HTML snippet that shows the backbone in 3Dmol.js (N, CA, C, O; Angstrom):
<script src="https://3Dmol.org/build/3Dmol-min.js"></script>
<div id="view" style="width:600px;height:400px;position:relative"></div>
<script>
const pdb = `
ATOM      1  N   MET A   1     -18.967   2.375  -1.231  1.00  0.00           N
ATOM      2  CA  MET A   1     -18.544   2.405   0.157  1.00  0.00           C
ATOM      3  C   MET A   1     -17.149   3.021   0.305  1.00  0.00           C
ATOM      4  O   MET A   1     -16.819   3.530   1.376  1.00  0.00           O
ATOM      5  N   VAL A   2     -16.352   2.986  -0.712  1.00  0.00           N
ATOM      6  CA  VAL A   2     -15.007   3.567  -0.620  1.00  0.00           C
ATOM      7  C   VAL A   2     -15.074   5.091  -0.666  1.00  0.00           C
ATOM      8  O   VAL A   2     -14.323   5.765   0.039  1.00  0.00           O
ATOM      9  N   GLU A   3     -15.958   5.630  -1.481  1.00  0.00           N
ATOM     10  CA  GLU A   3     -16.032   7.081  -1.666  1.00  0.00           C
ATOM     11  C   GLU A   3     -16.570   7.820  -0.444  1.00  0.00           C
ATOM     12  O   GLU A   3     -16.147   8.947  -0.185  1.00  0.00           O
ATOM     13  N   LEU A   4     -17.485   7.224   0.310  1.00  0.00           N
ATOM     14  CA  LEU A   4     -18.101   7.916   1.436  1.00  0.00           C
ATOM     15  C   LEU A   4     -17.088   8.342   2.496  1.00  0.00           C
ATOM     16  O   LEU A   4     -17.073   9.518   2.861  1.00  0.00           O
ATOM     17  N   PRO A   5     -16.238   7.444   3.011  1.00  0.00           N
ATOM     18  CA  PRO A   5     -15.273   7.913   4.022  1.00  0.00           C
ATOM     19  C   PRO A   5     -14.302   8.956   3.474  1.00  0.00           C
ATOM     20  O   PRO A   5     -13.874   9.847   4.207  1.00  0.00           O
ATOM     21  N   LEU A   6     -13.955   8.854   2.207  1.00  0.00           N
ATOM     22  CA  LEU A   6     -13.044   9.845   1.616  1.00  0.00           C
ATOM     23  C   LEU A   6     -13.722  11.208   1.501  1.00  0.00           C
ATOM     24  O   LEU A   6     -13.092  12.238   1.742  1.00  0.00           O
ATOM     25  N   ALA A   7     -14.999  11.217   1.136  1.00  0.00           N
ATOM     26  CA  ALA A   7     -15.734  12.483   1.058  1.00  0.00           C
ATOM     27  C   ALA A   7     -15.876  13.108   2.441  1.00  0.00           C
ATOM     28  O   ALA A   7     -15.721  14.319   2.600  1.00  0.00           O
ATOM     29  N   LEU A   8     -16.171  12.282   3.439  1.00  0.00           N
ATOM     30  CA  LEU A   8     -16.271  12.787   4.814  1.00  0.00           C
ATOM     31  C   LEU A   8     -14.919  13.315   5.293  1.00  0.00           C
ATOM     32  O   LEU A   8     -14.851  14.355   5.948  1.00  0.00           O
ATOM     33  N   TYR A   9     -13.857  12.605   4.967  1.00  0.00           N
ATOM     34  CA  TYR A   9     -12.512  13.054   5.343  1.00  0.00           C
ATOM     35  C   TYR A   9     -12.228  14.424   4.737  1.00  0.00           C
ATOM     36  O   TYR A   9     -11.733  15.320   5.421  1.00  0.00           O
ATOM     37  N   ASP A  10     -12.540  14.585   3.460  1.00  0.00           N
ATOM     38  CA  ASP A  10     -12.277  15.864   2.779  1.00  0.00           C
ATOM     39  C   ASP A  10     -13.002  17.023   3.456  1.00  0.00           C
ATOM     40  O   ASP A  10     -12.415  18.087   3.653  1.00  0.00           O
ATOM     41  N   SER A  11     -14.264  16.829   3.810  1.00  0.00           N
ATOM     42  CA  SER A  11     -15.013  17.926   4.437  1.00  0.00           C
ATOM     43  C   SER A  11     -14.504  18.200   5.853  1.00  0.00           C
ATOM     44  O   SER A  11     -14.444  19.356   6.271  1.00  0.00           O
ATOM     45  N   GLN A  12     -14.142  17.165   6.586  1.00  0.00           N
ATOM     46  CA  GLN A  12     -13.594  17.370   7.930  1.00  0.00           C
ATOM     47  C   GLN A  12     -12.215  18.013   7.868  1.00  0.00           C
ATOM     48  O   GLN A  12     -11.859  18.810   8.735  1.00  0.00           O
ATOM     49  N   GLU A  13     -11.441  17.670   6.850  1.00  0.00           N
ATOM     50  CA  GLU A  13     -10.112  18.265   6.698  1.00  0.00           C
ATOM     51  C   GLU A  13     -10.224  19.781   6.488  1.00  0.00           C
ATOM     52  O   GLU A  13      -9.421  20.545   7.024  1.00  0.00           O
ATOM     53  N   MET A  14     -11.210  20.207   5.717  1.00  0.00           N
ATOM     54  CA  MET A  14     -11.408  21.651   5.511  1.00  0.00           C
ATOM     55  C   MET A  14     -11.702  22.349   6.842  1.00  0.00           C
ATOM     56  O   MET A  14     -11.170  23.427   7.108  1.00  0.00           O
ATOM     57  N   LEU A  15     -12.532  21.750   7.661  1.00  0.00           N
ATOM     58  CA  LEU A  15     -12.857  22.343   8.963  1.00  0.00           C
ATOM     59  C   LEU A  15     -11.632  22.375   9.886  1.00  0.00           C
ATOM     60  O   LEU A  15     -11.375  23.381  10.546  1.00  0.00           O
ATOM     61  N   ILE A  16     -10.889  21.285   9.927  1.00  0.00           N
ATOM     62  CA  ILE A  16      -9.697  21.212  10.786  1.00  0.00           C
ATOM     63  C   ILE A  16      -8.681  22.274  10.379  1.00  0.00           C
ATOM     64  O   ILE A  16      -8.113  22.943  11.243  1.00  0.00           O
ATOM     65  N   TRP A  17      -8.441  22.441   9.068  1.00  0.00           N
ATOM     66  CA  TRP A  17      -7.457  23.434   8.629  1.00  0.00           C
ATOM     67  C   TRP A  17      -7.919  24.849   8.916  1.00  0.00           C
ATOM     68  O   TRP A  17      -7.101  25.738   9.155  1.00  0.00           O
ATOM     69  N   ASP A  18      -9.204  25.060   8.895  1.00  0.00           N
ATOM     70  CA  ASP A  18      -9.736  26.364   9.289  1.00  0.00           C
ATOM     71  C   ASP A  18      -9.399  26.647  10.752  1.00  0.00           C
ATOM     72  O   ASP A  18      -8.969  27.748  11.095  1.00  0.00           O
ATOM     73  N   ILE A  19      -9.594  25.658  11.598  1.00  0.00           N
ATOM     74  CA  ILE A  19      -9.277  25.788  13.028  1.00  0.00           C
ATOM     75  C   ILE A  19      -7.779  25.985  13.239  1.00  0.00           C
ATOM     76  O   ILE A  19      -7.367  26.837  14.027  1.00  0.00           O
ATOM     77  N   ILE A  20      -6.966  25.201  12.539  1.00  0.00           N
ATOM     78  CA  ILE A  20      -5.502  25.292  12.692  1.00  0.00           C
ATOM     79  C   ILE A  20      -5.004  26.676  12.296  1.00  0.00           C
ATOM     80  O   ILE A  20      -4.208  27.279  13.016  1.00  0.00           O
ATOM     81  N   ARG A  21      -5.462  27.176  11.167  1.00  0.00           N
ATOM     82  CA  ARG A  21      -4.993  28.491  10.697  1.00  0.00           C
ATOM     83  C   ARG A  21      -5.394  29.608  11.660  1.00  0.00           C
ATOM     84  O   ARG A  21      -4.626  30.544  11.883  1.00  0.00           O
ATOM     85  N   LYS A  22      -6.586  29.508  12.222  1.00  0.00           N
ATOM     86  CA  LYS A  22      -7.041  30.547  13.152  1.00  0.00           C
ATOM     87  C   LYS A  22      -6.367  30.438  14.514  1.00  0.00           C
ATOM     88  O   LYS A  22      -6.190  31.451  15.190  1.00  0.00           O
ATOM     89  N   GLY A  23      -5.991  29.243  14.926  1.00  0.00           N
ATOM     90  CA  GLY A  23      -5.420  29.057  16.251  1.00  0.00           C
ATOM     91  C   GLY A  23      -3.917  28.896  16.299  1.00  0.00           C
ATOM     92  O   GLY A  23      -3.346  28.761  17.381  1.00  0.00           O
ATOM     93  N   ALA A  24      -3.256  28.906  15.136  1.00  0.00           N
ATOM     94  CA  ALA A  24      -1.821  28.639  15.075  1.00  0.00           C
ATOM     95  C   ALA A  24      -0.994  29.634  15.874  1.00  0.00           C
ATOM     96  O   ALA A  24       0.056  29.265  16.401  1.00  0.00           O
ATOM     97  N   LYS A  25      -1.428  30.869  15.980  1.00  0.00           N
ATOM     98  CA  LYS A  25      -0.662  31.873  16.722  1.00  0.00           C
ATOM     99  C   LYS A  25      -0.592  31.537  18.205  1.00  0.00           C
ATOM    100  O   LYS A  25       0.276  32.035  18.921  1.00  0.00           O
ATOM    101  N   GLY A  26      -1.506  30.692  18.661  1.00  0.00           N
ATOM    102  CA  GLY A  26      -1.516  30.297  20.064  1.00  0.00           C
ATOM    103  C   GLY A  26      -0.682  29.062  20.357  1.00  0.00           C
ATOM    104  O   GLY A  26      -0.696  28.576  21.488  1.00  0.00           O
ATOM    105  N   PHE A  27       0.049  28.535  19.367  1.00  0.00           N
ATOM    106  CA  PHE A  27       0.917  27.379  19.613  1.00  0.00           C
ATOM    107  C   PHE A  27       1.949  27.757  20.665  1.00  0.00           C
ATOM    108  O   PHE A  27       2.543  28.832  20.585  1.00  0.00           O
ATOM    109  N   LYS A  28       2.170  26.901  21.642  1.00  0.00           N
ATOM    110  CA  LYS A  28       3.152  27.184  22.690  1.00  0.00           C
ATOM    111  C   LYS A  28       4.571  26.838  22.240  1.00  0.00           C
ATOM    112  O   LYS A  28       5.539  27.212  22.903  1.00  0.00           O
ATOM    113  N   THR A  29       4.700  26.130  21.125  1.00  0.00           N
ATOM    114  CA  THR A  29       6.007  25.814  20.553  1.00  0.00           C
ATOM    115  C   THR A  29       6.077  26.473  19.179  1.00  0.00           C
ATOM    116  O   THR A  29       5.215  27.278  18.826  1.00  0.00           O
ATOM    117  N   ASN A  30       7.088  26.133  18.417  1.00  0.00           N
ATOM    118  CA  ASN A  30       7.219  26.745  17.091  1.00  0.00           C
ATOM    119  C   ASN A  30       6.389  26.031  16.032  1.00  0.00           C
ATOM    120  O   ASN A  30       6.565  26.287  14.841  1.00  0.00           O
ATOM    121  N   GLY A  31       5.493  25.147  16.439  1.00  0.00           N
ATOM    122  CA  GLY A  31       4.639  24.466  15.474  1.00  0.00           C
ATOM    123  C   GLY A  31       3.910  23.295  16.098  1.00  0.00           C
ATOM    124  O   GLY A  31       3.940  23.080  17.309  1.00  0.00           O
ATOM    125  N   ALA A  32       3.252  22.544  15.224  1.00  0.00           N
ATOM    126  CA  ALA A  32       2.490  21.384  15.686  1.00  0.00           C
ATOM    127  C   ALA A  32       2.430  20.354  14.568  1.00  0.00           C
ATOM    128  O   ALA A  32       2.501  20.692  13.386  1.00  0.00           O
ATOM    129  N   ALA A  33       2.297  19.102  14.961  1.00  0.00           N
ATOM    130  CA  ALA A  33       2.107  18.024  13.993  1.00  0.00           C
ATOM    131  C   ALA A  33       0.613  17.807  13.807  1.00  0.00           C
ATOM    132  O   ALA A  33      -0.152  17.813  14.772  1.00  0.00           O
ATOM    133  N   VAL A  34       0.209  17.615  12.565  1.00  0.00           N
ATOM    134  CA  VAL A  34      -1.191  17.373  12.230  1.00  0.00           C
ATOM    135  C   VAL A  34      -1.267  16.021  11.517  1.00  0.00           C
ATOM    136  O   VAL A  34      -0.689  15.834  10.446  1.00  0.00           O
ATOM    137  N   LEU A  35      -1.988  15.091  12.129  1.00  0.00           N
ATOM    138  CA  LEU A  35      -2.166  13.750  11.558  1.00  0.00           C
ATOM    139  C   LEU A  35      -3.632  13.559  11.227  1.00  0.00           C
ATOM    140  O   LEU A  35      -4.495  13.775  12.078  1.00  0.00           O
ATOM    141  N   GLY A  36      -3.918  13.163  10.020  1.00  0.00           N
ATOM    142  CA  GLY A  36      -5.295  12.933   9.613  1.00  0.00           C
ATOM    143  C   GLY A  36      -5.407  11.699   8.755  1.00  0.00           C
ATOM    144  O   GLY A  36      -4.479  11.348   8.026  1.00  0.00           O
ATOM    145  N   GLY A  37      -6.540  11.042   8.844  1.00  0.00           N
ATOM    146  CA  GLY A  37      -6.753   9.853   8.042  1.00  0.00           C
ATOM    147  C   GLY A  37      -8.121   9.277   8.295  1.00  0.00           C
ATOM    148  O   GLY A  37      -9.009   9.947   8.824  1.00  0.00           O
ATOM    149  N   ILE A  38      -8.280   8.032   7.914  1.00  0.00           N
ATOM    150  CA  ILE A  38      -9.562   7.348   8.033  1.00  0.00           C
ATOM    151  C   ILE A  38      -9.398   6.133   8.932  1.00  0.00           C
ATOM    152  O   ILE A  38      -8.514   5.302   8.721  1.00  0.00           O
ATOM    153  N   GLN A  39     -10.262   6.041   9.936  1.00  0.00           N
ATOM    154  CA  GLN A  39     -10.309   4.877  10.812  1.00  0.00           C
ATOM    155  C   GLN A  39     -11.163   3.815  10.124  1.00  0.00           C
ATOM    156  O   GLN A  39     -12.301   4.078   9.737  1.00  0.00           O
ATOM    157  N   ILE A  40     -10.610   2.628   9.978  1.00  0.00           N
ATOM    158  CA  ILE A  40     -11.325   1.528   9.329  1.00  0.00           C
ATOM    159  C   ILE A  40     -11.693   0.516  10.400  1.00  0.00           C
ATOM    160  O   ILE A  40     -10.837  -0.209  10.907  1.00  0.00           O
ATOM    161  N   ASN A  41     -12.967   0.474  10.736  1.00  0.00           N
ATOM    162  CA  ASN A  41     -13.447  -0.464  11.753  1.00  0.00           C
ATOM    163  C   ASN A  41     -13.714  -1.817  11.119  1.00  0.00           C
ATOM    164  O   ASN A  41     -14.233  -1.904  10.006  1.00  0.00           O
ATOM    165  N   THR A  42     -13.356  -2.867  11.836  1.00  0.00           N
ATOM    166  CA  THR A  42     -13.532  -4.224  11.342  1.00  0.00           C
ATOM    167  C   THR A  42     -14.389  -5.020  12.326  1.00  0.00           C
ATOM    168  O   THR A  42     -14.922  -4.466  13.287  1.00  0.00           O
ATOM    169  N   ALA A  43     -14.511  -6.288  12.084  1.00  0.00           N
ATOM    170  CA  ALA A  43     -15.310  -7.164  12.945  1.00  0.00           C
ATOM    171  C   ALA A  43     -14.712  -7.197  14.348  1.00  0.00           C
ATOM    172  O   ALA A  43     -13.523  -6.929  14.524  1.00  0.00           O
ATOM    173  N   PRO A  44     -15.536  -7.527  15.354  1.00  0.00           N
ATOM    174  CA  PRO A  44     -15.051  -7.531  16.743  1.00  0.00           C
ATOM    175  C   PRO A  44     -13.849  -8.447  16.999  1.00  0.00           C
ATOM    176  O   PRO A  44     -13.084  -8.205  17.932  1.00  0.00           O
ATOM    177  N   ASP A  45     -13.676  -9.469  16.207  1.00  0.00           N
ATOM    178  CA  ASP A  45     -12.576 -10.405  16.447  1.00  0.00           C
ATOM    179  C   ASP A  45     -11.300 -10.072  15.665  1.00  0.00           C
ATOM    180  O   ASP A  45     -10.343 -10.846  15.690  1.00  0.00           O
ATOM    181  N   THR A  46     -11.278  -8.930  14.971  1.00  0.00           N
ATOM    182  CA  THR A  46     -10.080  -8.522  14.228  1.00  0.00           C
ATOM    183  C   THR A  46      -9.688  -7.095  14.622  1.00  0.00           C
ATOM    184  O   THR A  46     -10.491  -6.352  15.187  1.00  0.00           O
ATOM    185  N   LEU A  47      -8.465  -6.736  14.319  1.00  0.00           N
ATOM    186  CA  LEU A  47      -7.961  -5.404  14.642  1.00  0.00           C
ATOM    187  C   LEU A  47      -8.520  -4.359  13.685  1.00  0.00           C
ATOM    188  O   LEU A  47      -8.730  -4.635  12.504  1.00  0.00           O
ATOM    189  N   ASP A  48      -8.755  -3.176  14.195  1.00  0.00           N
ATOM    190  CA  ASP A  48      -9.140  -2.051  13.352  1.00  0.00           C
ATOM    191  C   ASP A  48      -7.882  -1.490  12.694  1.00  0.00           C
ATOM    192  O   ASP A  48      -6.768  -1.807  13.109  1.00  0.00           O
ATOM    193  N   TYR A  49      -8.056  -0.663  11.677  1.00  0.00           N
ATOM    194  CA  TYR A  49      -6.942  -0.079  10.948  1.00  0.00           C
ATOM    195  C   TYR A  49      -7.110   1.435  10.878  1.00  0.00           C
ATOM    196  O   TYR A  49      -8.221   1.957  10.966  1.00  0.00           O
ATOM    197  N   PHE A  50      -5.990   2.123  10.719  1.00  0.00           N
ATOM    198  CA  PHE A  50      -5.996   3.563  10.492  1.00  0.00           C
ATOM    199  C   PHE A  50      -5.251   3.810   9.193  1.00  0.00           C
ATOM    200  O   PHE A  50      -4.096   3.409   9.047  1.00  0.00           O
ATOM    201  N   LEU A  51      -5.910   4.472   8.247  1.00  0.00           N
ATOM    202  CA  LEU A  51      -5.299   4.816   6.972  1.00  0.00           C
ATOM    203  C   LEU A  51      -4.844   6.270   7.042  1.00  0.00           C
ATOM    204  O   LEU A  51      -5.670   7.173   6.912  1.00  0.00           O
ATOM    205  N   PRO A  52      -3.544   6.517   7.244  1.00  0.00           N
ATOM    206  CA  PRO A  52      -3.071   7.901   7.317  1.00  0.00           C
ATOM    207  C   PRO A  52      -3.085   8.539   5.932  1.00  0.00           C
ATOM    208  O   PRO A  52      -2.578   7.970   4.965  1.00  0.00           O
ATOM    209  N   LEU A  53      -3.665   9.710   5.854  1.00  0.00           N
ATOM    210  CA  LEU A  53      -3.733  10.438   4.584  1.00  0.00           C
ATOM    211  C   LEU A  53      -2.951  11.745   4.632  1.00  0.00           C
ATOM    212  O   LEU A  53      -2.634  12.325   3.593  1.00  0.00           O
ATOM    213  N   ARG A  54      -2.642  12.206   5.845  1.00  0.00           N
ATOM    214  CA  ARG A  54      -1.907  13.465   5.993  1.00  0.00           C
ATOM    215  C   ARG A  54      -1.144  13.430   7.313  1.00  0.00           C
ATOM    216  O   ARG A  54      -1.681  13.018   8.341  1.00  0.00           O
ATOM    217  N   PHE A  55       0.107  13.864   7.273  1.00  0.00           N
ATOM    218  CA  PHE A  55       0.918  14.014   8.478  1.00  0.00           C
ATOM    219  C   PHE A  55       1.874  15.160   8.201  1.00  0.00           C
ATOM    220  O   PHE A  55       2.883  14.985   7.518  1.00  0.00           O
ATOM    221  N   ASP A  56       1.552  16.343   8.738  1.00  0.00           N
ATOM    222  CA  ASP A  56       2.306  17.557   8.418  1.00  0.00           C
ATOM    223  C   ASP A  56       2.832  18.229   9.673  1.00  0.00           C
ATOM    224  O   ASP A  56       2.245  18.116  10.749  1.00  0.00           O
ATOM    225  N   TRP A  57       3.946  18.930   9.518  1.00  0.00           N
ATOM    226  CA  TRP A  57       4.427  19.837  10.548  1.00  0.00           C
ATOM    227  C   TRP A  57       3.985  21.231  10.132  1.00  0.00           C
ATOM    228  O   TRP A  57       4.283  21.678   9.024  1.00  0.00           O
ATOM    229  N   VAL A  58       3.268  21.923  11.025  1.00  0.00           N
ATOM    230  CA  VAL A  58       2.689  23.231  10.742  1.00  0.00           C
ATOM    231  C   VAL A  58       3.357  24.272  11.625  1.00  0.00           C
ATOM    232  O   VAL A  58       3.545  24.048  12.821  1.00  0.00           O
ATOM    233  N   ASN A  59       3.720  25.422  11.034  1.00  0.00           N
ATOM    234  CA  ASN A  59       4.383  26.480  11.812  1.00  0.00           C
ATOM    235  C   ASN A  59       3.357  27.349  12.531  1.00  0.00           C
ATOM    236  O   ASN A  59       2.156  27.090  12.454  1.00  0.00           O
ATOM    237  N   GLY A  60       3.826  28.373  13.225  1.00  0.00           N
ATOM    238  CA  GLY A  60       2.965  29.264  13.992  1.00  0.00           C
ATOM    239  C   GLY A  60       2.078  30.170  13.156  1.00  0.00           C
ATOM    240  O   GLY A  60       1.268  30.923  13.697  1.00  0.00           O
ATOM    241  N   LYS A  61       2.229  30.102  11.833  1.00  0.00           N
ATOM    242  CA  LYS A  61       1.354  30.860  10.932  1.00  0.00           C
ATOM    243  C   LYS A  61       0.273  29.959  10.325  1.00  0.00           C
ATOM    244  O   LYS A  61      -0.566  30.413   9.547  1.00  0.00           O
ATOM    245  N   GLY A  62       0.309  28.679  10.694  1.00  0.00           N
ATOM    246  CA  GLY A  62      -0.657  27.734  10.144  1.00  0.00           C
ATOM    247  C   GLY A  62      -0.275  27.208   8.776  1.00  0.00           C
ATOM    248  O   GLY A  62      -1.112  26.661   8.058  1.00  0.00           O
ATOM    249  N   GLU A  63       0.998  27.375   8.411  1.00  0.00           N
ATOM    250  CA  GLU A  63       1.488  26.913   7.106  1.00  0.00           C
ATOM    251  C   GLU A  63       2.194  25.571   7.259  1.00  0.00           C
ATOM    252  O   GLU A  63       2.887  25.333   8.248  1.00  0.00           O
ATOM    253  N   VAL A  64       2.013  24.706   6.280  1.00  0.00           N
ATOM    254  CA  VAL A  64       2.697  23.419   6.297  1.00  0.00           C
ATOM    255  C   VAL A  64       4.172  23.647   5.994  1.00  0.00           C
ATOM    256  O   VAL A  64       4.528  24.191   4.948  1.00  0.00           O
ATOM    257  N   VAL A  65       5.022  23.223   6.925  1.00  0.00           N
ATOM    258  CA  VAL A  65       6.467  23.375   6.773  1.00  0.00           C
ATOM    259  C   VAL A  65       7.070  22.110   6.167  1.00  0.00           C
ATOM    260  O   VAL A  65       7.977  22.172   5.336  1.00  0.00           O
ATOM    261  N   GLU A  66       6.551  20.965   6.599  1.00  0.00           N
ATOM    262  CA  GLU A  66       7.108  19.702   6.128  1.00  0.00           C
ATOM    263  C   GLU A  66       6.018  18.635   6.068  1.00  0.00           C
ATOM    264  O   GLU A  66       5.186  18.520   6.968  1.00  0.00           O
ATOM    265  N   ASP A  67       6.043  17.860   4.989  1.00  0.00           N
ATOM    266  CA  ASP A  67       5.151  16.713   4.840  1.00  0.00           C
ATOM    267  C   ASP A  67       5.866  15.519   5.462  1.00  0.00           C
ATOM    268  O   ASP A  67       6.882  15.057   4.942  1.00  0.00           O
ATOM    269  N   LEU A  68       5.336  15.025   6.569  1.00  0.00           N
ATOM    270  CA  LEU A  68       5.958  13.919   7.287  1.00  0.00           C
ATOM    271  C   LEU A  68       5.386  12.555   6.894  1.00  0.00           C
ATOM    272  O   LEU A  68       5.878  11.526   7.359  1.00  0.00           O
ATOM    273  N   LEU A  69       4.363  12.534   6.052  1.00  0.00           N
ATOM    274  CA  LEU A  69       3.706  11.284   5.689  1.00  0.00           C
ATOM    275  C   LEU A  69       4.659  10.255   5.086  1.00  0.00           C
ATOM    276  O   LEU A  69       4.556   9.077   5.430  1.00  0.00           O
ATOM    277  N   PRO A  70       5.582  10.642   4.205  1.00  0.00           N
ATOM    278  CA  PRO A  70       6.495   9.626   3.663  1.00  0.00           C
ATOM    279  C   PRO A  70       7.325   8.915   4.740  1.00  0.00           C
ATOM    280  O   PRO A  70       7.734   7.770   4.551  1.00  0.00           O
ATOM    281  N   ALA A  71       7.570   9.582   5.850  1.00  0.00           N
ATOM    282  CA  ALA A  71       8.367   8.963   6.920  1.00  0.00           C
ATOM    283  C   ALA A  71       7.634   7.811   7.590  1.00  0.00           C
ATOM    284  O   ALA A  71       8.270   6.908   8.133  1.00  0.00           O
ATOM    285  N   ILE A  72       6.307   7.828   7.562  1.00  0.00           N
ATOM    286  CA  ILE A  72       5.559   6.740   8.201  1.00  0.00           C
ATOM    287  C   ILE A  72       4.931   5.792   7.191  1.00  0.00           C
ATOM    288  O   ILE A  72       4.300   4.808   7.576  1.00  0.00           O
ATOM    289  N   THR A  73       5.096   6.074   5.913  1.00  0.00           N
ATOM    290  CA  THR A  73       4.502   5.218   4.881  1.00  0.00           C
ATOM    291  C   THR A  73       5.550   4.733   3.896  1.00  0.00           C
ATOM    292  O   THR A  73       5.267   4.641   2.701  1.00  0.00           O
ATOM    293  N   THR A  74       6.731   4.425   4.354  1.00  0.00           N
ATOM    294  CA  THR A  74       7.803   4.030   3.452  1.00  0.00           C
ATOM    295  C   THR A  74       7.582   2.654   2.829  1.00  0.00           C
ATOM    296  O   THR A  74       8.072   2.383   1.733  1.00  0.00           O
ATOM    297  N   GLU A  75       6.846   1.784   3.524  1.00  0.00           N
ATOM    298  CA  GLU A  75       6.674   0.418   3.011  1.00  0.00           C
ATOM    299  C   GLU A  75       5.434   0.253   2.162  1.00  0.00           C
ATOM    300  O   GLU A  75       5.271  -0.785   1.522  1.00  0.00           O
ATOM    301  N   TRP A  76       4.560   1.231   2.133  1.00  0.00           N
ATOM    302  CA  TRP A  76       3.351   1.143   1.317  1.00  0.00           C
ATOM    303  C   TRP A  76       3.007   2.528   0.807  1.00  0.00           C
ATOM    304  O   TRP A  76       3.513   3.533   1.309  1.00  0.00           O
ATOM    305  N   SER A  77       2.177   2.570  -0.156  1.00  0.00           N
ATOM    306  CA  SER A  77       1.771   3.850  -0.739  1.00  0.00           C
ATOM    307  C   SER A  77       0.248   3.907  -0.770  1.00  0.00           C
ATOM    308  O   SER A  77      -0.397   3.000  -1.296  1.00  0.00           O
ATOM    309  N   SER A  78      -0.323   4.958  -0.216  1.00  0.00           N
ATOM    310  CA  SER A  78      -1.768   5.124  -0.215  1.00  0.00           C
ATOM    311  C   SER A  78      -2.223   5.645  -1.564  1.00  0.00           C
ATOM    312  O   SER A  78      -1.649   6.606  -2.077  1.00  0.00           O
ATOM    313  N   PRO A  79      -3.243   5.032  -2.151  1.00  0.00           N
ATOM    314  CA  PRO A  79      -3.747   5.546  -3.429  1.00  0.00           C
ATOM    315  C   PRO A  79      -4.460   6.877  -3.271  1.00  0.00           C
ATOM    316  O   PRO A  79      -4.782   7.523  -4.269  1.00  0.00           O
ATOM    317  N   TYR A  80      -4.717   7.306  -2.023  1.00  0.00           N
ATOM    318  CA  TYR A  80      -5.488   8.520  -1.764  1.00  0.00           C
ATOM    319  C   TYR A  80      -4.598   9.692  -1.375  1.00  0.00           C
ATOM    320  O   TYR A  80      -5.079  10.824  -1.319  1.00  0.00           O
ATOM    321  N   SER A  81      -3.336   9.462  -1.108  1.00  0.00           N
ATOM    322  CA  SER A  81      -2.464  10.574  -0.729  1.00  0.00           C
ATOM    323  C   SER A  81      -2.003  11.283  -1.986  1.00  0.00           C
ATOM    324  O   SER A  81      -1.940  10.698  -3.067  1.00  0.00           O
ATOM    325  N   GLY A  82      -1.691  12.514  -1.823  1.00  0.00           N
ATOM    326  CA  GLY A  82      -1.243  13.141  -3.025  1.00  0.00           C
ATOM    327  C   GLY A  82      -0.992  14.540  -2.891  1.00  0.00           C
ATOM    328  O   GLY A  82      -0.601  15.193  -3.859  1.00  0.00           O
TER     329      GLY A  82
END
`;
const viewer = $3Dmol.createViewer("view");
viewer.addModel(pdb, "pdb");
viewer.setStyle({}, {cartoon: {color: "spectrum"}});
viewer.zoomTo();
viewer.render();
</script>
């Protein structure tokens, strides 16, 4: 059960980056933030969770300028980031 969401994330990430690279020239600013991860749904009486796996600043060429993930994950470390 752990591998399935990670495999789905990987395939969706490839599609998203394809879109970002093709559309980056249309950014109205000098870049965009890209946040990606896995939504973890729980029982109706508990809160759901979001596992961030990527948080990048991307320039107008579709290139990653800065990895912002450490700024939001200072208190924990994801075994899947890397």
